[in-house]
C-alpha positions, 0 to 999 in steps of 0.5 A: 514504460510499463511496470516500475523497474525492479531496481526501484523496489529496494524494500520488502514489506509484508501485507495482510490483505483486509477481506472484511469484518466478522463478529469478532473483528476484522478478517485478513487474508494470508500474509504476502511479502512484496517488493516495494519502495518505502517513503516515510513522508508525512502528508494528508490523504483522504480515507475511503469515507472521505475524511482527511487523515494524516499518512506517515508512510507511503509504499509503492508496489507493482500494480495488482498487489492485494492491499485494500484500505484496512490491510495490515502492513509490516514495514522493513523497520518492523513497524506494523501499520494499516493501509488508509488508501490505495491508488492505482497509477496507470499511465495508459500507455505513456512512458511512466512507471505503472504502480500502486500507491498505498498510504499508511497510518 
């Protein structure tokens, strides 16, 4: 199947990719606007440190979008939140939509 069909990506989100820390706090890359599917469902996910964290929203975007944990994400509602974890969903040639799943605070 390949990439997620465009008709499923009905929303636009703004992402400021986390690139590291400085003496003055976190550093972010240039903001980019991407098409996404936003799912406001609360669930438990694991943070990069292994802790169980509550995620209030999951955003599905095309593979390759730069959104590592710690990135700032602005949702269509205007709510600004932070990425907890990112999962690459690659079907390995199976007829499934390849995408990236971003769990948000």
